[in-house]
Backbone of each chain as ProteinMPNN parsed JSONL, in Angstrom:
{"seq_chain_A": "XXXXXXXXXXXXXXXXXXXXXXXXXXXXXXXXXXXXXXXXXXXXXXXXXXXXXXXXXXXXXXXXXXXXXXXXXXXXXXXXXXXXXXXXXXXXXXXXXXXXXXXXXXXXXXXXXXXXXXXXXXXXXXXXXXXX", "coords_chain_A": {"N_chain_A": [[9.81, -148.632, -87.217], [12.726, -146.868, -86.479], [15.424, -145.963, -84.229], [17.258, -143.354, -85.05], [18.502, -140.953, -84.557], [20.252, -138.885, -82.23], [20.361, -136.152, -79.932], [21.95, -133.043, -79.148], [21.804, -130.035, -77.381], [23.163, -127.063, -78.3], [25.161, -124.086, -77.668], [26.363, -122.788, -79.736], [26.612, -123.566, -83.006], [28.843, -123.89, -84.753], [31.066, -123.841, -83.048], [30.419, -126.088, -81.581], [30.57, -128.031, -83.579], [33.33, -128.014, -84.072], [34.307, -128.864, -81.514], [33.053, -131.389, -81.162], [34.041, -132.791, -83.331], [36.936, -132.232, -83.712], [37.89, -132.577, -81.089], [36.343, -134.585, -79.616], [36.217, -136.525, -81.601], [34.279, -137.339, -83.433], [32.79, -137.402, -86.767], [31.8, -135.041, -89.285], [28.584, -135.367, -90.691], [26.173, -134.4, -91.914], [25.327, -131.157, -93.114], [23.222, -128.85, -93.482], [21.943, -125.826, -94.55], [19.405, -124.136, -92.761], [17.467, -121.797, -92.696], [18.124, -119.56, -90.094], [19.881, -121.273, -88.852], [21.654, -124.467, -89.007], [20.924, -127.778, -90.188], [22.689, -129.913, -88.624], [24.787, -132.6, -88.355], [26.731, -135.176, -86.73], [28.697, -138.199, -86.863], [29.917, -141.314, -85.495], [33.176, -142.3, -86.449], [33.56, -144.998, -86.311], [31.147, -146.024, -86.913], [29.74, -145.116, -89.326], [27.288, -145.19, -90.668], [25.538, -145.313, -88.678], [23.751, -144.225, -85.715], [23.031, -140.777, -85.806], [24.329, -137.786, -84.386], [22.657, -134.954, -83.64], [23.497, -131.595, -83.718], [22.003, -129.277, -82.161], [20.655, -125.935, -82.121], [20.352, -124.007, -79.089], [18.305, -122.21, -78.606], [15.602, -121.823, -77.703], [13.723, -120.259, -75.126], [13.317, -121.778, -72.799], [15.401, -123.514, -72.683], [18.114, -122.758, -72.004], [18.026, -122.175, -69.135], [17.355, -124.744, -68.257], [19.583, -126.282, -69.126], [21.586, -125.04, -67.604], [20.815, -125.718, -65.024], [21.096, -128.497, -65.0], [23.86, -128.715, -65.419], [24.877, -127.418, -63.136], [24.236, -129.291, -61.168], [25.826, -131.322, -61.956], [24.89, -133.121, -63.796], [24.951, -135.181, -66.595], [23.99, -134.574, -70.027], [23.824, -136.512, -71.944], [25.218, -139.756, -72.81], [28.164, -141.291, -74.01], [29.529, -144.245, -75.48], [32.669, -145.7, -74.786], [35.839, -147.443, -75.312], [37.703, -147.535, -73.276], [37.647, -145.863, -70.424], [39.495, -144.512, -68.769], [41.687, -144.183, -70.521], [40.52, -142.527, -72.502], [39.917, -140.335, -70.866], [42.531, -139.514, -70.162], [43.518, -138.845, -72.704], [41.72, -136.792, -73.467], [41.932, -134.857, -71.382], [44.497, -134.126, -71.886], [44.043, -132.689, -74.157], [42.934, -130.454, -73.155], [40.369, -130.616, -72.12], [37.781, -130.14, -69.704], [36.846, -131.953, -66.85], [34.075, -132.866, -64.798], [33.74, -135.066, -63.332], [35.995, -137.48, -62.494], [37.316, -140.583, -63.947], [35.396, -143.185, -62.674], [34.518, -146.123, -60.989], [31.377, -147.373, -61.226], [29.505, -149.59, -60.048], [28.897, -152.062, -62.444], [29.91, -150.555, -64.534], [32.327, -148.156, -65.79], [32.573, -144.692, -65.479], [32.906, -141.273, -66.646], [32.662, -137.664, -66.53], [32.381, -134.951, -68.692], [32.863, -131.494, -69.811], [31.305, -130.039, -72.543], [31.891, -127.611, -73.656], [29.843, -126.224, -74.84], [27.753, -125.738, -73.244], [26.889, -128.056, -72.038], [27.132, -131.007, -69.973], [28.716, -134.077, -70.582], [28.615, -137.586, -70.47], [31.014, -140.2, -70.514], [31.292, -143.688, -70.992], [32.085, -147.094, -70.114], [31.912, -150.662, -70.076], [33.005, -152.479, -67.239], [36.117, -152.311, -65.304], [37.942, -149.422, -65.317], [39.69, -147.489, -63.903], [41.887, -144.874, -62.977]], "CA_chain_A": [[10.367, -147.365, -86.75], [14.082, -147.058, -85.934], [16.037, -144.807, -83.552], [18.405, -143.009, -85.899], [19.083, -139.683, -84.189], [20.336, -138.394, -80.865], [20.457, -134.703, -80.06], [22.556, -132.251, -78.084], [21.451, -128.629, -77.592], [24.442, -126.36, -78.178], [25.003, -122.631, -77.717], [26.967, -122.275, -80.981], [26.778, -124.759, -83.817], [30.207, -124.037, -85.303], [31.918, -124.222, -81.922], [30.081, -127.466, -81.267], [31.116, -128.892, -84.63], [34.779, -128.14, -83.809], [34.559, -129.669, -80.33], [32.611, -132.763, -81.333], [34.91, -133.466, -84.309], [38.383, -132.139, -83.444], [38.257, -133.044, -79.748], [35.758, -135.871, -79.274], [36.588, -137.489, -82.625], [33.202, -137.67, -84.374], [32.992, -136.778, -88.078], [30.603, -134.361, -89.778], [27.837, -136.132, -91.694], [25.258, -133.533, -92.685], [25.334, -129.736, -92.75], [22.279, -128.258, -94.432], [21.428, -124.556, -94.039], [17.95, -124.171, -92.524], [17.186, -120.483, -92.097], [19.193, -118.997, -89.251], [20.822, -122.285, -88.365], [21.849, -125.582, -89.918], [20.706, -129.154, -89.751], [24.099, -130.28, -88.516], [24.925, -133.874, -87.637], [28.006, -135.883, -86.743], [28.602, -139.63, -86.58], [31.159, -141.942, -85.088], [33.883, -142.939, -87.578], [33.434, -146.452, -86.17], [29.791, -146.449, -87.272], [29.345, -143.954, -90.146], [25.874, -145.255, -91.064], [24.759, -145.519, -87.458], [23.013, -143.107, -85.13], [23.645, -139.45, -85.984], [24.152, -136.847, -83.299], [22.263, -133.651, -84.174], [23.978, -130.478, -82.879], [20.889, -128.339, -82.332], [20.744, -124.657, -81.394], [19.651, -124.039, -77.806], [17.695, -120.88, -78.531], [14.305, -121.717, -77.028], [13.961, -119.672, -73.802], [13.301, -122.761, -71.702], [16.537, -124.44, -72.752], [19.324, -122.368, -71.255], [17.895, -122.444, -67.7], [17.371, -126.204, -68.083], [20.974, -126.712, -69.252], [22.346, -124.511, -66.463], [20.436, -126.472, -63.819], [21.738, -129.826, -65.091], [25.312, -128.534, -65.255], [25.158, -127.097, -61.721], [24.15, -130.528, -60.38], [26.753, -132.311, -62.484], [24.128, -134.137, -64.541], [25.246, -135.162, -68.042], [22.826, -134.568, -70.896], [23.773, -137.813, -72.569], [26.394, -140.565, -72.544], [28.724, -141.982, -75.172], [30.3, -145.442, -75.142], [34.081, -145.754, -75.199], [36.435, -148.735, -74.946], [38.479, -147.427, -72.054], [37.354, -144.524, -69.905], [40.738, -143.874, -68.291], [42.464, -143.781, -71.716], [39.856, -141.354, -73.089], [40.116, -139.245, -69.926], [43.908, -139.031, -70.316], [43.628, -138.19, -74.04], [40.92, -135.565, -73.514], [42.514, -133.845, -70.505], [45.653, -133.655, -72.645], [43.558, -131.707, -75.154], [42.386, -129.295, -72.45], [38.973, -130.795, -71.722], [37.492, -130.124, -68.27], [35.961, -133.015, -66.369], [33.493, -132.649, -63.486], [33.895, -136.322, -62.631], [37.09, -138.331, -63.0], [36.872, -141.965, -64.141], [34.946, -143.803, -61.436], [33.768, -147.365, -61.162], [30.019, -147.282, -60.688], [28.95, -150.913, -60.309], [29.485, -152.78, -63.597], [30.465, -149.662, -65.543], [33.181, -147.047, -65.393], [32.091, -143.48, -66.144], [33.503, -139.965, -66.358], [31.769, -136.63, -67.043], [33.15, -133.82, -69.217], [32.169, -130.29, -70.263], [31.45, -129.992, -74.001], [32.153, -126.19, -73.98], [28.657, -125.654, -75.483], [26.708, -125.643, -72.224], [26.44, -129.366, -71.571], [28.025, -132.053, -69.477], [28.552, -135.318, -71.349], [29.236, -138.719, -69.805], [31.594, -141.302, -71.298], [31.123, -144.894, -70.174], [32.482, -148.389, -70.647], [31.71, -151.776, -69.149], [34.208, -152.99, -66.593], [36.908, -151.433, -64.442], [39.075, -148.682, -65.886], [39.939, -146.295, -63.115], [43.348, -144.612, -62.941]], "C_chain_A": [[11.726, -147.637, -86.106], [14.551, -145.799, -85.217], [17.286, -144.459, -84.343], [19.084, -141.706, -85.517], [19.186, -139.551, -82.671], [20.591, -136.898, -81.013], [21.184, -134.084, -78.898], [22.233, -130.781, -78.395], [22.685, -127.779, -77.315], [24.268, -124.847, -78.334], [25.573, -122.018, -78.992], [27.298, -123.48, -81.867], [28.184, -124.968, -84.369], [31.204, -124.441, -84.232], [31.689, -125.689, -81.561], [30.664, -128.419, -82.291], [32.605, -129.098, -84.376], [35.028, -129.046, -82.61], [34.217, -131.149, -80.582], [33.437, -133.514, -82.381], [36.378, -133.437, -83.888], [38.776, -132.685, -82.067], [37.676, -134.449, -79.466], [36.018, -136.934, -80.341], [35.441, -137.978, -83.504], [33.524, -137.005, -85.721], [31.681, -136.155, -88.534], [29.916, -135.262, -90.796], [27.001, -135.213, -92.561], [25.362, -132.11, -92.188], [24.491, -129.004, -93.776], [21.747, -126.943, -93.859], [19.905, -124.613, -93.922], [17.584, -122.847, -91.877], [18.383, -119.997, -91.325], [20.274, -119.994, -88.891], [21.007, -123.372, -89.411], [21.263, -126.842, -89.32], [22.098, -129.783, -89.776], [24.22, -131.575, -87.732], [26.354, -134.417, -87.757], [27.746, -137.355, -86.473], [29.956, -140.111, -86.069], [31.84, -142.517, -86.318], [33.819, -144.458, -87.516], [32.081, -146.952, -86.65], [29.164, -145.367, -88.137], [27.885, -143.992, -90.629], [24.963, -145.447, -89.849], [24.055, -144.265, -86.995], [23.763, -141.802, -85.369], [23.36, -138.594, -84.781], [23.844, -135.473, -83.914], [22.765, -132.573, -83.206], [22.982, -129.333, -83.076], [21.123, -127.042, -81.593], [19.907, -124.723, -80.119], [18.865, -122.767, -77.557], [16.394, -120.778, -77.783], [14.517, -121.233, -75.598], [13.965, -120.654, -72.637], [14.627, -123.519, -71.594], [17.739, -124.025, -71.91], [19.174, -122.56, -69.745], [17.937, -123.935, -67.378], [18.807, -126.712, -68.117], [21.778, -126.283, -68.027], [22.064, -125.313, -65.195], [21.078, -127.86, -63.833], [23.225, -129.707, -64.802], [25.661, -128.256, -63.79], [25.148, -128.361, -60.884], [25.051, -131.636, -60.908], [26.109, -133.368, -63.356], [24.459, -134.07, -66.024], [23.969, -135.209, -68.863], [22.673, -135.905, -71.597], [25.1, -138.53, -72.315], [26.857, -141.242, -73.817], [29.558, -143.167, -74.695], [31.72, -145.319, -75.627], [34.627, -147.119, -74.792], [37.087, -148.676, -73.585], [38.347, -146.0, -71.524], [38.625, -143.8, -69.445], [41.566, -143.371, -69.467], [41.864, -142.531, -72.34], [40.045, -140.133, -72.188], [41.521, -138.645, -70.081], [44.073, -138.278, -71.636], [42.927, -136.828, -74.02], [41.477, -134.485, -72.572], [43.784, -133.285, -71.155], [45.288, -132.61, -73.684], [42.863, -130.521, -74.488], [40.941, -129.421, -72.014], [38.844, -130.792, -70.205], [36.521, -131.227, -67.902], [35.376, -132.61, -65.026], [33.495, -133.931, -62.666], [34.978, -137.141, -63.278], [36.555, -139.74, -63.228], [36.589, -142.636, -62.8], [34.208, -145.086, -61.74], [32.434, -147.21, -60.457], [29.388, -148.638, -60.979], [29.656, -151.534, -61.5], [30.093, -151.878, -64.667], [31.458, -148.689, -64.932], [32.716, -145.827, -66.162], [32.973, -142.277, -65.801], [32.585, -138.916, -66.986], [32.571, -135.403, -67.447], [32.252, -132.669, -69.664], [32.408, -130.14, -71.776], [31.677, -128.573, -74.54], [30.96, -125.512, -74.642], [27.465, -125.64, -74.528], [26.208, -126.965, -71.681], [27.554, -130.124, -70.869], [27.685, -133.318, -70.246], [29.256, -136.423, -70.589], [29.883, -139.6, -70.859], [31.584, -142.523, -70.401], [31.629, -146.117, -70.896], [32.174, -149.452, -69.616], [33.036, -152.134, -68.503], [34.978, -151.916, -65.841], [38.014, -150.764, -65.231], [39.274, -147.389, -65.134], [41.442, -146.109, -63.026], [44.016, -144.986, -61.647]], "O_chain_A": [[11.853, -148.539, -85.279], [14.126, -144.694, -85.554], [18.269, -145.199, -84.306], [20.128, -141.37, -86.077], [18.331, -140.035, -81.929], [20.987, -136.429, -82.08], [21.051, -134.551, -77.766], [22.372, -130.339, -79.536], [23.195, -127.782, -76.195], [23.364, -124.38, -79.027], [25.3, -120.857, -79.297], [28.149, -124.301, -81.527], [28.661, -126.101, -84.442], [32.078, -125.276, -84.466], [32.63, -126.43, -81.275], [31.187, -129.478, -81.942], [33.097, -130.224, -84.453], [35.889, -129.923, -82.684], [35.0, -132.04, -80.253], [33.526, -134.741, -82.329], [36.998, -134.487, -83.725], [39.881, -133.2, -81.901], [38.411, -135.376, -79.126], [36.039, -138.124, -80.026], [35.614, -138.941, -84.251], [34.412, -136.157, -85.807], [30.598, -136.653, -88.226], [30.57, -135.85, -91.657], [27.101, -135.236, -93.788], [25.474, -131.873, -90.986], [24.994, -128.586, -94.819], [21.154, -126.947, -92.78], [19.209, -125.065, -94.831], [17.41, -122.77, -90.661], [19.511, -120.012, -91.818], [21.425, -119.629, -88.655], [20.576, -123.227, -90.555], [21.12, -126.962, -88.103], [22.61, -130.138, -90.838], [23.806, -131.644, -86.575], [27.069, -134.162, -88.726], [26.706, -137.72, -85.924], [30.977, -139.433, -86.187], [31.187, -143.149, -87.149], [33.998, -145.136, -88.528], [31.876, -148.159, -86.784], [28.169, -144.759, -87.743], [27.312, -142.953, -90.958], [23.769, -145.71, -89.989], [23.794, -143.354, -87.781], [24.974, -141.725, -85.163], [22.271, -138.661, -84.211], [24.675, -134.904, -84.621], [22.485, -132.635, -82.009], [23.092, -128.537, -84.008], [21.739, -127.049, -80.527], [18.885, -125.407, -80.071], [18.771, -122.3, -76.422], [16.095, -119.706, -77.256], [15.404, -121.74, -74.911], [14.561, -120.377, -71.596], [14.94, -124.093, -70.551], [18.312, -124.842, -71.189], [20.102, -123.063, -69.112], [18.485, -124.341, -66.353], [19.214, -127.481, -67.246], [22.556, -127.065, -67.481], [22.965, -125.557, -64.393], [21.547, -128.342, -62.802], [23.785, -130.494, -64.039], [26.633, -128.802, -63.269], [25.966, -128.501, -59.976], [25.051, -132.75, -60.384], [26.717, -134.403, -63.628], [24.274, -133.028, -66.653], [22.979, -135.81, -68.447], [21.56, -136.382, -71.822], [25.997, -137.976, -71.68], [26.043, -141.711, -74.612], [30.207, -143.107, -73.65], [31.961, -144.882, -76.753], [33.992, -147.86, -74.042], [37.039, -149.641, -72.823], [38.875, -145.056, -72.111], [38.797, -142.61, -69.71], [42.092, -142.259, -69.423], [42.582, -141.588, -72.672], [40.301, -139.031, -72.673], [41.681, -137.425, -70.126], [44.688, -137.213, -71.683], [43.474, -135.834, -74.498], [41.489, -133.31, -72.937], [44.104, -132.108, -70.989], [46.101, -131.761, -74.048], [42.273, -129.681, -75.168], [40.34, -128.438, -71.58], [39.678, -131.361, -69.5], [35.498, -131.414, -68.56], [36.093, -132.065, -64.186], [33.28, -133.9, -61.455], [34.903, -137.464, -64.464], [35.465, -140.069, -62.76], [37.437, -142.65, -61.907], [33.371, -145.133, -62.642], [32.37, -146.95, -59.255], [28.796, -148.825, -62.043], [30.886, -151.534, -61.56], [30.722, -152.368, -65.605], [31.44, -148.427, -63.73], [32.485, -145.907, -67.368], [33.688, -142.274, -64.799], [31.807, -139.242, -67.883], [33.348, -134.872, -66.653], [31.05, -132.84, -69.869], [33.55, -130.117, -72.235], [31.656, -128.363, -75.752], [31.047, -124.331, -74.978], [26.315, -125.542, -74.955], [25.22, -127.004, -70.947], [28.74, -129.918, -71.127], [26.52, -133.597, -70.526], [30.374, -136.23, -70.111], [29.365, -139.734, -71.968], [31.834, -142.424, -69.2], [31.612, -146.184, -72.125], [32.174, -149.179, -68.416], [34.078, -152.096, -69.158], [34.548, -150.766, -65.753], [38.911, -151.427, -65.752], [39.049, -146.307, -65.677], [42.189, -147.087, -63.001], [45.227, -144.811, -61.504]]}, "seq_chain_B": "XXXXXXXXXXXXXXXXXXXXXXXXXXXXXXXXXXXXXXXXXXXXXXXXXXXXXXXXXXXXXXXXXXXXXXXXXXXXXXXXXXXXXXXXXXXX", "coords_chain_B": {"N_chain_B": [[21.446, -118.758, -31.083], [21.311, -122.168, -31.324], [21.882, -125.47, -29.932], [24.66, -126.138, -31.324], [26.373, -128.323, -31.573], [24.655, -130.44, -31.428], [23.8, -130.775, -33.977], [25.763, -132.308, -35.28], [25.482, -134.911, -34.303], [22.924, -135.532, -35.064], [23.32, -135.356, -37.781], [25.094, -137.489, -38.242], [23.571, -139.649, -37.541], [22.019, -140.767, -39.55], [22.059, -143.411, -41.918], [22.377, -143.051, -44.717], [23.504, -140.525, -44.836], [25.89, -141.063, -43.552], [27.042, -142.709, -45.433], [27.35, -140.854, -47.495], [29.353, -139.247, -46.399], [31.39, -141.161, -46.283], [31.86, -141.561, -49.028], [32.684, -139.024, -49.853], [35.001, -138.88, -48.446], [36.533, -140.727, -49.762], [36.706, -139.624, -52.338], [37.094, -136.299, -52.54], [35.183, -133.323, -53.23], [32.785, -133.569, -55.021], [30.233, -133.615, -57.557], [26.621, -133.325, -57.272], [25.489, -135.247, -58.892], [27.541, -137.209, -59.179], [27.784, -138.08, -56.54], [25.192, -139.118, -56.056], [25.131, -141.229, -57.917], [27.188, -142.846, -56.968], [26.091, -143.577, -54.474], [23.931, -145.122, -55.249], [25.077, -147.188, -56.862], [27.167, -148.22, -55.34], [26.323, -148.495, -52.731], [23.834, -149.459, -52.826], [21.677, -147.817, -52.293], [18.544, -146.242, -52.492], [17.867, -143.592, -52.66], [16.313, -140.624, -53.88], [17.433, -137.958, -56.057], [16.595, -135.58, -54.985], [16.233, -136.296, -52.277], [18.864, -136.911, -51.564], [19.986, -134.428, -51.878], [18.693, -133.091, -49.799], [19.79, -134.471, -47.64], [22.392, -133.581, -47.895], [22.036, -130.926, -47.216], [21.491, -131.136, -44.463], [23.949, -132.134, -43.605], [25.525, -129.985, -44.282], [24.57, -128.0, -42.552], [25.559, -129.03, -40.206], [28.154, -128.529, -40.614], [29.771, -130.398, -41.791], [29.864, -130.824, -44.482], [30.716, -128.825, -47.261], [29.436, -126.641, -49.688], [30.631, -125.743, -52.799], [30.908, -123.326, -55.266], [32.068, -123.492, -58.506], [32.58, -121.715, -61.072], [30.242, -122.756, -63.379], [29.614, -125.033, -62.065], [28.692, -127.035, -59.171], [30.314, -128.135, -56.38], [30.69, -130.583, -53.777], [32.277, -130.615, -50.707], [34.122, -132.375, -48.179], [34.312, -131.711, -44.693], [35.918, -132.551, -41.969], [36.462, -131.395, -39.563], [34.467, -130.536, -37.604], [34.044, -132.904, -36.258], [35.891, -133.142, -34.351], [34.81, -132.227, -32.019], [33.686, -134.43, -30.858], [35.761, -136.154, -29.934], [36.952, -134.334, -28.298], [35.141, -134.075, -26.356], [34.645, -136.663, -25.327], [37.341, -138.168, -24.43], [39.849, -139.972, -26.285]], "CA_chain_B": [[22.108, -119.938, -31.625], [20.93, -123.375, -30.544], [22.948, -126.414, -29.62], [25.288, -126.408, -32.591], [26.981, -129.656, -31.601], [23.574, -131.385, -31.642], [23.695, -130.993, -35.415], [26.681, -133.365, -35.717], [24.943, -136.219, -33.946], [21.775, -135.714, -35.957], [23.865, -135.588, -39.131], [25.716, -138.809, -38.32], [22.613, -140.705, -37.184], [21.388, -141.354, -40.724], [23.027, -144.245, -42.686], [22.679, -142.459, -46.023], [24.443, -139.417, -44.611], [27.216, -141.654, -43.267], [27.557, -143.173, -46.733], [27.807, -139.661, -48.208], [30.641, -138.873, -45.826], [32.348, -142.186, -46.748], [32.196, -141.331, -50.445], [33.472, -137.78, -49.972], [36.343, -139.159, -47.916], [37.259, -141.431, -50.821], [37.037, -138.585, -53.315], [36.507, -135.038, -52.147], [34.813, -132.423, -54.314], [31.95, -134.273, -55.981], [28.933, -133.036, -57.916], [25.467, -134.084, -56.777], [25.317, -136.402, -59.775], [28.511, -138.257, -58.849], [27.409, -138.616, -55.232], [23.991, -139.947, -56.199], [25.463, -142.444, -58.649], [27.943, -143.684, -56.046], [25.202, -144.121, -53.456], [23.096, -146.148, -55.874], [25.823, -148.336, -57.373], [28.094, -148.792, -54.37], [25.668, -148.739, -51.454], [22.476, -149.982, -53.051], [20.687, -146.916, -51.721], [17.579, -145.849, -53.531], [17.42, -142.198, -52.457], [16.169, -139.742, -55.038], [18.36, -136.832, -56.062], [16.019, -134.61, -54.026], [16.52, -136.775, -50.939], [20.299, -136.757, -51.331], [20.178, -132.979, -51.725], [18.256, -132.753, -48.446], [20.809, -135.003, -46.725], [23.559, -132.665, -47.978], [21.691, -129.731, -46.427], [21.682, -131.466, -43.042], [25.403, -132.238, -43.39], [26.069, -128.616, -44.363], [24.196, -127.342, -41.29], [26.469, -129.546, -39.195], [29.511, -128.118, -40.972], [30.543, -131.552, -42.263], [29.996, -130.694, -45.937], [30.658, -127.465, -47.769], [29.137, -126.583, -51.119], [31.527, -124.763, -53.404], [30.582, -123.05, -56.64], [33.257, -123.265, -59.309], [31.984, -121.398, -62.375], [28.875, -123.25, -63.534], [29.441, -126.299, -61.357], [28.645, -127.011, -57.706], [30.989, -129.31, -55.812], [30.503, -130.774, -52.341], [33.539, -130.963, -50.058], [34.046, -132.885, -46.811], [35.076, -131.03, -43.644], [35.765, -133.401, -40.771], [36.856, -130.706, -38.306], [33.457, -130.554, -36.545], [34.049, -134.173, -35.525], [36.787, -132.972, -33.203], [33.969, -132.013, -30.832], [33.392, -135.716, -30.251], [36.903, -136.623, -29.14], [37.215, -133.345, -27.26], [34.163, -134.285, -25.292], [34.947, -137.971, -24.714], [38.706, -138.312, -24.937], [40.269, -141.328, -26.66]], "C_chain_B": [[21.809, -121.132, -30.727], [22.133, -124.246, -30.215], [23.613, -126.861, -30.925], [25.818, -127.837, -32.682], [25.905, -130.72, -31.829], [23.415, -131.724, -33.113], [24.588, -132.149, -35.885], [26.062, -134.734, -35.478], [23.751, -136.546, -34.822], [22.284, -136.052, -37.368], [24.375, -137.021, -39.269], [24.729, -139.945, -38.098], [22.077, -141.428, -38.415], [22.388, -142.153, -41.57], [23.341, -143.691, -44.076], [23.66, -141.315, -45.88], [25.826, -139.958, -44.272], [27.84, -142.161, -44.549], [28.061, -141.981, -47.565], [29.186, -139.239, -47.713], [31.733, -139.861, -46.24], [32.8, -141.875, -48.178], [33.021, -140.065, -50.612], [34.872, -137.964, -49.402], [37.171, -139.88, -48.985], [37.64, -140.473, -51.958], [36.326, -137.305, -52.911], [36.114, -134.221, -53.368], [33.998, -133.135, -55.382], [30.705, -133.457, -56.315], [27.826, -133.89, -57.297], [25.278, -135.358, -57.583], [26.277, -137.522, -59.389], [28.145, -138.908, -57.512], [26.212, -139.557, -55.331], [24.32, -141.273, -56.876], [26.267, -143.396, -57.756], [27.039, -144.329, -55.009], [24.357, -145.274, -54.008], [23.928, -147.388, -56.199], [26.706, -148.988, -56.331], [27.446, -149.132, -53.043], [24.287, -149.303, -51.604], [21.39, -149.118, -52.47], [19.786, -146.393, -52.814], [17.102, -144.409, -53.387], [17.33, -141.437, -53.756], [17.21, -138.633, -54.932], [17.905, -135.78, -55.058], [16.373, -135.016, -52.603], [17.994, -136.595, -50.606], [20.641, -135.289, -51.11], [19.781, -132.529, -50.319], [19.243, -133.266, -47.398], [22.033, -134.075, -46.728], [23.288, -131.38, -47.198], [21.902, -129.975, -44.945], [23.177, -131.517, -42.711], [26.054, -130.857, -43.425], [25.783, -127.839, -43.085], [25.121, -127.78, -40.166], [27.911, -129.171, -39.476], [30.373, -129.24, -41.521], [30.72, -131.554, -43.766], [29.921, -129.22, -46.291], [30.335, -127.531, -49.245], [29.904, -125.444, -51.729], [31.103, -124.588, -54.852], [31.88, -122.778, -57.393], [32.757, -123.001, -60.723], [30.553, -121.905, -62.41], [28.607, -124.505, -62.717], [29.328, -126.072, -59.857], [29.312, -128.285, -57.216], [30.758, -129.36, -54.306], [31.795, -131.304, -51.732], [33.304, -131.421, -48.618], [34.844, -131.985, -45.878], [34.88, -131.799, -42.357], [36.04, -132.658, -39.472], [35.746, -130.622, -37.249], [33.461, -131.822, -35.707], [34.991, -134.125, -34.317], [36.0, -132.785, -31.902], [33.706, -133.322, -30.112], [34.546, -136.182, -29.385], [37.384, -135.575, -28.128], [36.344, -133.636, -26.058], [34.412, -135.592, -24.556], [36.3, -138.388, -25.252], [39.052, -139.773, -25.212], [41.408, -141.781, -25.747]], "O_chain_B": [[22.033, -121.09, -29.518], [23.271, -123.779, -30.228], [23.189, -127.833, -31.55], [25.726, -128.479, -33.728], [26.202, -131.789, -32.363], [22.958, -132.812, -33.466], [24.208, -132.889, -36.792], [26.112, -135.608, -36.343], [23.581, -137.681, -35.268], [21.739, -136.922, -38.047], [24.125, -137.685, -40.275], [25.024, -141.091, -38.435], [21.713, -142.6, -38.322], [23.453, -141.636, -41.908], [24.462, -143.848, -44.561], [24.553, -141.151, -46.712], [26.831, -139.369, -44.667], [29.053, -142.051, -44.731], [29.075, -142.087, -48.254], [30.072, -138.915, -48.504], [32.864, -139.46, -46.515], [33.991, -141.926, -48.485], [33.951, -140.029, -51.418], [35.815, -137.291, -49.819], [38.378, -139.659, -49.091], [38.759, -140.514, -52.469], [35.097, -137.235, -52.938], [36.676, -134.423, -54.444], [34.454, -133.292, -56.515], [30.189, -132.711, -55.482], [28.058, -135.017, -56.86], [24.951, -136.412, -57.037], [25.86, -138.676, -59.282], [28.19, -140.13, -57.372], [26.216, -140.65, -54.764], [23.837, -142.323, -56.453], [26.051, -144.607, -57.784], [27.201, -145.509, -54.697], [24.105, -146.264, -53.321], [23.54, -148.505, -55.858], [26.975, -150.186, -56.416], [27.96, -149.969, -52.301], [23.626, -149.599, -50.609], [20.297, -149.604, -52.178], [20.23, -146.135, -53.933], [16.058, -144.042, -53.926], [18.179, -141.59, -54.634], [17.788, -138.399, -53.87], [18.722, -135.167, -54.369], [16.772, -134.17, -51.802], [18.339, -136.178, -49.5], [21.474, -134.95, -50.269], [20.45, -131.687, -49.719], [19.506, -132.598, -46.398], [22.63, -133.822, -45.682], [24.197, -130.811, -46.592], [22.433, -129.115, -44.244], [23.613, -131.011, -41.677], [27.008, -130.589, -42.694], [26.641, -127.107, -42.591], [25.433, -126.992, -39.273], [28.797, -129.459, -38.672], [31.578, -129.063, -41.7], [31.624, -132.212, -44.282], [29.156, -128.462, -45.693], [30.878, -128.361, -49.975], [29.847, -124.312, -51.248], [30.952, -125.565, -55.585], [32.689, -121.948, -56.979], [32.532, -123.938, -61.49], [29.738, -121.529, -61.567], [27.475, -124.988, -62.686], [29.797, -125.063, -59.331], [28.916, -129.387, -57.597], [30.645, -128.328, -53.645], [32.339, -132.313, -52.182], [32.411, -130.925, -47.931], [35.937, -131.542, -46.231], [33.826, -131.722, -41.726], [35.871, -133.223, -38.391], [36.07, -130.637, -36.062], [32.95, -131.835, -34.587], [34.903, -134.941, -33.399], [36.472, -133.143, -30.823], [33.523, -133.336, -28.894], [34.345, -136.564, -28.232], [38.137, -135.897, -27.209], [36.751, -133.468, -24.908], [34.396, -135.637, -23.326], [36.414, -138.891, -26.37], [38.627, -140.681, -24.498], [41.909, -142.896, -25.893]]}, "name": "protein", "num_of_chains": 2, "seq": "XXXXXXXXXXXXXXXXXXXXXXXXXXXXXXXXXXXXXXXXXXXXXXXXXXXXXXXXXXXXXXXXXXXXXXXXXXXXXXXXXXXXXXXXXXXXXXXXXXXXXXXXXXXXXXXXXXXXXXXXXXXXXXXXXXXXXXXXXXXXXXXXXXXXXXXXXXXXXXXXXXXXXXXXXXXXXXXXXXXXXXXXXXXXXXXXXXXXXXXXXXXXXXXXXXXXXXXXXXXXXXXX"}
């Protein structure tokens, strides 16, 4: 058994596809109509056969309150690895992305937390010191 | 209204709460998540998110922290002005 998927619950699949590809830099892998929604996945261009990120609809009634509670407390839903957190922070803020946490050294890693415009906070992280 | 100034001394008595104030002084306006992560990684404190939230409530009662809602986010800000009561009372 292998771990091949990660998931993010999004309020609008098309908006999420635009943000995760045009802003974050992932590429679309699969887009299969499945009733009201799609089976929609993106991958990293650095690892096109690697783990796919599923952009799932957040329609279940339990999900929106859950997402809102995490966001209020600044808790990211998941974390992506980058080479340099400060560089990504500078690039993404230049593209209009909102961060709830600037690049901060947290022990052996540097992290930052951004808003994915689809109801989630997402962390970016790298080993080592990269604070501005 | 009770002894309002008593709240400051109670607030400052706890080492985790002092660490929270240290971190907010370094960077003001933090989410609960950022504060908790800093306490764990920089101070080796093992407080749960719930416990940190309770510490923030004590600090807020003392007027040393303010919670600010900005859209969907909640940020915690430091307000050191209540500390003036200390140097007003025992002058430097």
